[in-house]
C-alpha positions in Angstrom: -9.6 77.2 -24.0 -10.5 75.1 -20.9 -9.0 71.6 -21.0 -11.6 68.9 -21.3 -10.7 65.5 -20.1 -12.9 62.5 -20.9 -12.4 58.9 -19.8 -14.2 56.4 -22.1 -14.0 52.8 -23.0 -12.1 51.5 -26.1 -13.5 52.0 -29.5 -12.4 50.3 -32.8 -9.9 52.6 -34.4 -8.0 53.6 -31.2 -5.3 51.1 -31.7 -2.5 53.1 -33.4 -2.9 56.0 -31.0 -2.7 53.6 -28.0 0.5 52.1 -29.3 1.9 55.6 -29.8 1.1 56.5 -26.2 2.6 53.2 -25.1 5.9 53.9 -26.9 6.1 57.4 -25.6 5.6 56.2 -22.0 7.3 52.8 -22.0 10.2 54.1 -24.0 12.5 51.3 -23.0 9.9 48.6 -23.8 8.6 49.5 -27.3 5.5 47.8 -28.6 4.3 47.0 -32.1 0.7 47.1 -33.3 1.0 43.4 -34.1 1.8 42.5 -30.5 -0.9 44.9 -29.2 -3.5 43.1 -31.4 -2.4 39.6 -30.2 -2.0 40.3 -26.5 -4.9 42.7 -26.0 -7.6 42.4 -28.7 -7.3 38.7 -29.2 -7.1 37.8 -25.6 -10.2 35.6 -24.8 -10.9 37.7 -21.7 -10.7 41.1 -23.4 -13.5 43.4 -22.5 -13.7 46.8 -24.2 -15.2 48.3 -21.0 -12.0 47.4 -19.2 -9.7 49.2 -21.6 -10.0 52.8 -20.4 -9.1 55.6 -22.7 -8.2 59.2 -21.6 -8.9 61.9 -24.2 -7.7 65.5 -23.5 -9.4 68.0 -25.8 -10.3 65.2 -28.2 -6.7 63.7 -28.3 -5.9 60.3 -26.8 -3.3 60.9 -24.1 -3.5 57.8 -22.0 -5.0 54.4 -21.4 -5.3 51.6 -18.9 -5.9 47.9 -19.6 -8.1 46.2 -17.0 -9.0 42.6 -17.3 -10.9 39.9 -15.4 -11.3 36.3 -16.4 -14.4 35.5 -18.4 -13.1 32.0 -19.3 -11.3 29.7 -17.0 -7.6 29.1 -17.4 -7.9 25.3 -17.7 -7.7 23.8 -14.2 -6.8 27.2 -12.5 -10.4 28.4 -13.0 -11.8 31.9 -13.2 -9.9 33.4 -10.2 -13.1 35.2 -9.3 -11.5 37.4 -6.6 -8.8 38.8 -8.9 -8.6 41.5 -11.5 -5.5 42.8 -13.3 -4.1 46.0 -14.7 -1.7 44.8 -17.3 -0.6 48.3 -18.3 -1.2 52.0 -17.8 0.4 54.6 -20.0 0.0 58.3 -20.4 1.8 60.9 -22.6 5.0 62.4 -21.2 4.3 64.9 -18.4 0.8 63.6 -17.5 1.6 60.7 -15.2 1.8 62.9 -12.2 -1.4 64.8 -12.9 -5.1 64.0 -13.1 -5.0 61.9 -16.3 -3.5 58.9 -14.7 -5.5 59.4 -11.5 -8.8 59.5 -13.4 -7.8 56.3 -15.3 -7.2 54.5 -12.0 -10.5 55.7 -10.5 -12.5 54.4 -13.6 -10.6 51.1 -13.5 -11.5 50.5 -9.9 -15.2 51.1 -10.8 -14.8 48.4 -13.5 -13.3 45.9 -11.0 -15.9 46.7 -8.4 -18.7 46.1 -10.9 -17.1 42.7 -11.6 -17.1 42.1 -7.8 -13.3 41.7 -7.6 -11.6 41.7 -4.2 -8.0 42.2 -5.4 -6.4 44.2 -8.3 -2.9 43.1 -9.4 -0.3 44.9 -11.3 0.4 43.0 -13.5 0.9 39.2 -13.5 -2.1 38.3 -15.7 -1.6 35.1 -17.6 -1.4 34.4 -20.5 -1.0 37.9 -21.8 1.0 40.0 -19.3 3.5 42.5 -20.7 5.6 42.7 -17.5 5.6 40.6 -14.3 5.1 43.9 -12.4 6.3 47.5 -12.3 10.0 48.2 -12.9 10.7 50.9 -10.2 14.1 51.8 -11.6 12.9 52.5 -15.1 9.4 53.7 -14.4 9.5 55.3 -11.0 6.6 57.5 -11.8 4.4 54.5 -12.4 5.5 52.9 -9.2 4.6 56.1 -7.3 1.2 56.2 -9.0 0.5 52.6 -7.9 1.5 53.4 -4.3 -0.6 56.6 -4.3 -3.7 54.5 -5.3 -3.2 51.9 -2.6 -1.1 49.2 -4.2 1.4 47.4 -2.1 4.4 45.2 -3.1 3.7 41.5 -2.7 6.9 40.1 -4.0 9.8 40.7 -6.4 10.5 39.1 -9.8 13.8 39.2 -11.5 14.6 39.0 -15.3 17.8 37.3 -16.2 20.0 37.0 -19.3 22.8 34.7 -20.2 25.3 35.1 -23.1 25.7 31.8 -25.0 28.1 33.2 -27.7 30.9 32.4 -28.3 31.9 30.2 -25.4 28.9 28.2 -24.1 29.4 24.4 -24.0 28.0 21.6 -21.8 29.8 21.8 -18.4 31.9 18.7 -17.5 30.1 18.5 -14.2 26.7 18.3 -15.9 28.0 15.5 -18.1 28.9 13.5 -15.0 25.5 14.2 -13.4 23.8 12.9 -16.6 25.8 9.7 -16.4 24.7 9.1 -12.8 21.1 9.8 -13.7 21.2 7.3 -16.5 22.4 4.7 -13.9 19.2 5.6 -12.0 17.1 5.1 -15.2 16.5 8.8 -15.7 17.0 9.9 -19.3 17.2 13.5 -20.5 16.0 13.8 -24.1 14.1 15.9 -26.6 10.3 15.4 -26.6 8.9 12.6 -28.8 5.3 12.1 -29.8 4.9 9.1 -27.4 5.7 11.5 -24.5 3.3 14.3 -25.5 0.5 13.0 -23.3 2.8 12.1 -20.3 4.3 15.5 -20.5 1.0 17.4 -20.4 -0.2 15.1 -17.6 3.0 15.8 -15.7 2.6 19.6 -16.0 -1.1 19.4 -15.1 -0.4 17.5 -11.9 2.6 19.6 -10.8 2.5 23.2 -12.1 0.4 26.2 -12.7 -2.3 26.0 -15.5 -0.5 28.7 -17.5 2.5 26.4 -17.9 0.1 23.7 -19.2 -1.5 26.3 -21.5 1.9 27.4 -22.8 3.2 23.9 -23.6 -0.1 22.9 -25.2 -0.2 25.9 -27.4 3.5 25.5 -28.3 2.8 21.9 -29.5 -0.4 22.9 -31.2 1.5 25.6 -33.2 3.8 23.0 -34.6 7.0 23.8 -32.7 10.1 21.7 -33.3 10.1 18.9 -30.8 13.7 19.6 -29.7 12.5 23.0 -28.3 11.1 20.9 -25.4 13.5 18.7 -23.3 12.1 16.2 -20.9 13.4 13.9 -18.1 11.9 10.5 -18.3 12.0 7.6 -15.7 10.2 4.3 -16.4 8.1 6.0 -19.0 7.0 8.9 -16.8 7.9 12.5 -17.4 9.5 13.9 -14.2 10.9 17.1 -15.5 10.9 19.4 -18.5 12.1 22.7 -20.0 11.4 24.6 -23.2 12.3 27.7 -25.2 10.6 29.8 -27.7 10.7 32.9 -29.9 9.0 36.1 -28.7 5.7 38.1 -28.6 4.3 38.1 -32.1 2.2 35.5 -33.9 5.1 33.3 -34.6 6.1 33.2 -30.9 6.2 29.3 -31.0 9.3 29.3 -33.2 12.7 28.6 -31.6 14.2 31.6 -30.0 16.0 33.0 -27.0 13.1 33.0 -24.4 13.9 30.2 -21.9 11.2 28.5 -19.9 9.0 27.4 -18.3 11.2 24.9 -16.5 10.4 22.4 -13.7 11.1 19.1 -12.0 8.6 16.9 -10.0 9.0 17.7 -6.3 10.1 14.2 -5.2 12.7 14.1 -7.9 14.4 17.4 -7.0 18.0 17.5 -5.6 19.3 14.8 -8.0 20.6 17.2 -10.7 17.8 16.7 -13.2 17.2 20.4 -13.4 20.8 21.1 -14.0 21.0 18.7 -16.9 17.8 19.9 -18.4 18.9 23.5 -18.3 22.4 22.9 -19.6 21.2 20.7 -22.5 18.5 23.2 -23.4 21.0 26.0 -23.5 23.2 23.8 -25.7 20.3 23.2 -28.1 19.8 27.0 -28.3 23.4 27.6 -29.0 23.5 24.9 -31.7 20.8 26.8 -33.5 22.9 30.0 -33.5 21.3 31.9 -30.6 23.8 34.2 -29.0 21.7 34.8 -25.8 19.1 33.3 -23.6 16.7 35.2 -21.3 13.9 34.5 -18.8 11.4 37.2 -17.8 10.4 36.1 -14.3 12.1 34.3 -11.4 12.6 34.9 -7.7 15.9 35.6 -5.9 16.3 32.1 -4.5 15.9 30.4 -7.9 18.1 33.1 -9.5 21.0 31.5 -7.6 20.5 28.3 -9.5 20.3 30.2 -12.9 23.5 32.0 -12.1 25.4 28.7 -12.2 24.8 28.7 -15.9 25.8 32.3 -16.7 22.5 34.0 -16.1 22.7 37.5 -14.6 19.9 39.6 -13.2 19.1 42.4 -15.6 15.8 43.8 -14.3 13.7 43.8 -11.1 9.9 44.0 -11.1 7.6 44.6 -8.1 4.4 42.5 -8.3 1.8 44.8 -6.6 -1.7 44.3 -5.3 -4.5 46.6 -4.1 -7.3 45.4 -1.9 -10.6 46.9 -3.1 
């Protein structure tokens, strides 16, 4: 029998097979059907023609998720030059042969039809799975991307900190907080009266996905003490937050730390240190043994390391010019 390979677009009913392929390929990053549904099918920009399926002799053996914005990400807009591959997975033994290559070729056709200039792997917000490719754990995927013209743009680090059993508020942070109070800067949990000032602060200072994330967190009814803010004269000048995970109840308190930021002109005063330390204290008080963040750069990682965070993974954010 001659092998017959077909690349087609997604059809309803493919989902369980796609999750099986994912879990065979991304064996160190297992996925549930529930997360696949939320992060792929329910994404407002999902386009079935961008989800490429590889069938070999009638069996699903691989897929690629390609996406472009159909709806603007708040004030960040449509990013009309960009397209994203958020994941590509094939059954074991097929990444180095034509299955993955054919998926890539069909994806590039999709992006060219959408008049994209750049294709990224894989920092699409809001529903990326990884910041980029992990070359240590998935070297074959990294090689595939390089083969098809992707180049490394920058590196993202994941970091983890152990809170149990010894985390407590450092004495030096307590001293900084006292000095900040003397300068009329107060670190506190979010209150209703600061909801609008917080959203305004994020909108004026940070990426639209940070705004989207906090907005959805609040709309989902999160506990207010999951969000800490720095306030001066009624203005929010810094914030941080934490949340649960990837499924539908992601807004609940959990071990995922961030986003986290301070207004540019207020940096260097220790506001970020107090925000982080008190946020970790809040997490520990709720019984969480660990905290993690999925994405930071090497320079910022030095700051996180002061609070016990250690780099646990490295990702390459990669881009191809079409």
